[in-house]
C-alpha positions as protocol buffer text, in pm:
chain_id: "A"
residue {
  index: 1
  type: MET
  ca { x: -2771 y: -3970 z: -4623 }
}
residue {
  index: 2
  type: SER
  ca { x: -2514 y: -4225 z: -4512 }
}
residue {
  index: 3
  type: THR
  ca { x: -2284 y: -4250 z: -4213 }
}
residue {
  index: 4
  type: ALA
  ca { x: -1909 y: -4290 z: -4200 }
}
residue {
  index: 5
  type: THR
  ca { x: -1652 y: -4338 z: -3925 }
}
residue {
  index: 6
  type: ILE
  ca { x: -1337 y: -4137 z: -3864 }
}
residue {
  index: 7
  type: GLY
  ca { x: -1042 y: -4376 z: -3832 }
}
residue {
  index: 8
  type: THR
  ca { x: -743 y: -4344 z: -3600 }
}
residue {
  index: 9
  type: ARG
  ca { x: -553 y: -4155 z: -3872 }
}
residue {
  index: 10
  type: TYR
  ca { x: -849 y: -3915 z: -3916 }
}
residue {
  index: 11
  type: GLN
  ca { x: -943 y: -4070 z: -4249 }
}
residue {
  index: 12
  type: VAL
  ca { x: -1305 y: -4101 z: -4360 }
}
residue {
  index: 13
  type: VAL
  ca { x: -1431 y: -4338 z: -4627 }
}
residue {
  index: 14
  type: ILE
  ca { x: -1699 y: -4168 z: -4837 }
}
residue {
  index: 15
  type: PRO
  ca { x: -1984 y: -4416 z: -4887 }
}
residue {
  index: 16
  type: ARG
  ca { x: -2021 y: -4566 z: -5235 }
}
residue {
  index: 17
  type: ARG
  ca { x: -2356 y: -4406 z: -5315 }
}
residue {
  index: 18
  type: GLU
  ca { x: -2222 y: -4055 z: -5248 }
}
residue {
  index: 19
  type: ARG
  ca { x: -1892 y: -4125 z: -5431 }
}
residue {
  index: 20
  type: GLU
  ca { x: -2078 y: -4243 z: -5738 }
}
residue {
  index: 21
  type: GLN
  ca { x: -2321 y: -3953 z: -5720 }
}
residue {
  index: 22
  type: LEU
  ca { x: -2031 y: -3705 z: -5732 }
}
residue {
  index: 23
  type: GLY
  ca { x: -1810 y: -3908 z: -5964 }
}
residue {
  index: 24
  type: LEU
  ca { x: -1528 y: -3923 z: -5707 }
}
residue {
  index: 25
  type: ARG
  ca { x: -1234 y: -4148 z: -5794 }
}
residue {
  index: 26
  type: PRO
  ca { x: -915 y: -4231 z: -5602 }
}
residue {
  index: 27
  type: HIS
  ca { x: -676 y: -3934 z: -5585 }
}
residue {
  index: 28
  type: THR
  ca { x: -954 y: -3683 z: -5661 }
}
residue {
  index: 29
  type: LYS
  ca { x: -872 y: -3352 z: -5492 }
}
residue {
  index: 30
  type: VAL
  ca { x: -1146 y: -3220 z: -5265 }
}
residue {
  index: 31
  type: VAL
  ca { x: -1214 y: -2897 z: -5078 }
}
residue {
  index: 32
  type: VAL
  ca { x: -1283 y: -2936 z: -4705 }
}
residue {
  index: 33
  type: GLU
  ca { x: -1450 y: -2655 z: -4516 }
}
residue {
  index: 34
  type: VAL
  ca { x: -1645 y: -2599 z: -4197 }
}
residue {
  index: 35
  type: ALA
  ca { x: -1977 y: -2412 z: -4206 }
}
residue {
  index: 36
  type: ASP
  ca { x: -2235 y: -2387 z: -3929 }
}
residue {
  index: 37
  type: GLY
  ca { x: -2073 y: -2667 z: -3731 }
}
residue {
  index: 38
  type: ALA
  ca { x: -2065 y: -2909 z: -4025 }
}
residue {
  index: 39
  type: VAL
  ca { x: -1776 y: -3042 z: -4234 }
}
residue {
  index: 40
  type: ILE
  ca { x: -1837 y: -2995 z: -4606 }
}
residue {
  index: 41
  type: ILE
  ca { x: -1636 y: -3199 z: -4856 }
}
residue {
  index: 42
  type: ARG
  ca { x: -1677 y: -3126 z: -5225 }
}
residue {
  index: 43
  type: PRO
  ca { x: -1472 y: -3196 z: -5537 }
}
residue {
  index: 44
  type: LEU
  ca { x: -1214 y: -2934 z: -5625 }
}
residue {
  index: 45
  type: PRO
  ca { x: -1337 y: -2749 z: -5933 }
}
residue {
  index: 46
  type: ASP
  ca { x: -1153 y: -2866 z: -6243 }
}
residue {
  index: 47
  type: GLY
  ca { x: -937 y: -2583 z: -6370 }
}
residue {
  index: 48
  type: GLY
  ca { x: -878 y: -2770 z: -6691 }
}
residue {
  index: 49
  type: TRP
  ca { x: -546 y: -2869 z: -6837 }
}
residue {
  index: 50
  type: ARG
  ca { x: -248 y: -2644 z: -6772 }
}
residue {
  index: 51
  type: GLY
  ca { x: 102 y: -2621 z: -6909 }
}
residue {
  index: 52
  type: ILE
  ca { x: 236 y: -2841 z: -7184 }
}
residue {
  index: 53
  type: GLY
  ca { x: -36 y: -3105 z: -7132 }
}
residue {
  index: 54
  type: ARG
  ca { x: -325 y: -2873 z: -7217 }
}
residue {
  index: 55
  type: LYS
  ca { x: -279 y: -2939 z: -7589 }
}
residue {
  index: 56
  type: LEU
  ca { x: -314 y: -3314 z: -7530 }
}
residue {
  index: 57
  type: ALA
  ca { x: -670 y: -3266 z: -7406 }
}
residue {
  index: 58
  type: ASP
  ca { x: -788 y: -3262 z: -7769 }
}
residue {
  index: 59
  type: GLY
  ca { x: -695 y: -3630 z: -7810 }
}
residue {
  index: 60
  type: THR
  ca { x: -349 y: -3580 z: -7960 }
}
residue {
  index: 61
  type: ASP
  ca { x: -124 y: -3882 z: -7910 }
}
residue {
  index: 62
  type: ALA
  ca { x: 140 y: -3796 z: -7647 }
}
residue {
  index: 63
  type: THR
  ca { x: 426 y: -3960 z: -7839 }
}
residue {
  index: 64
  type: ASP
  ca { x: 344 y: -3772 z: -8159 }
}
residue {
  index: 65
  type: TYR
  ca { x: 315 y: -3448 z: -7965 }
}
residue {
  index: 66
  type: VAL
  ca { x: 659 y: -3492 z: -7805 }
}
residue {
  index: 67
  type: LYS
  ca { x: 814 y: -3574 z: -8144 }
}
residue {
  index: 68
  type: LYS
  ca { x: 660 y: -3258 z: -8287 }
}
residue {
  index: 69
  type: LEU
  ca { x: 798 y: -3049 z: -7998 }
}
residue {
  index: 70
  type: ARG
  ca { x: 1145 y: -3198 z: -8037 }
}
residue {
  index: 71
  type: ALA
  ca { x: 1143 y: -3120 z: -8407 }
}
residue {
  index: 72
  type: GLU
  ca { x: 1041 y: -2759 z: -8331 }
}
residue {
  index: 73
  type: TRP
  ca { x: 1317 y: -2727 z: -8072 }
}
residue {
  index: 74
  type: GLU
  ca { x: 1579 y: -2870 z: -8311 }
}
residue {
  index: 75
  type: SER
  ca { x: 1474 y: -2634 z: -8590 }
}
residue {
  index: 76
  type: SER
  ca { x: 1501 y: -2333 z: -8361 }
}
residue {
  index: 77
  type: ARG
  ca { x: 1870 y: -2395 z: -8280 }
}
């Protein structure tokens, strides 16, 4: 267990050991809740890819994917 300080803007720096343990990176979304008088911060569960980008999760090159979409759109006119 480590300690942290709340700054004047109510920001808390999560100590390195705990960040690394949870795999937290800058801009990671977290859930903050209060339970039994304690603040609990945990990573937001990954819902996976959504929308148009979900197909890119398989390693497809983004440029090739966009070209393919444009060709499909042109052929549907």
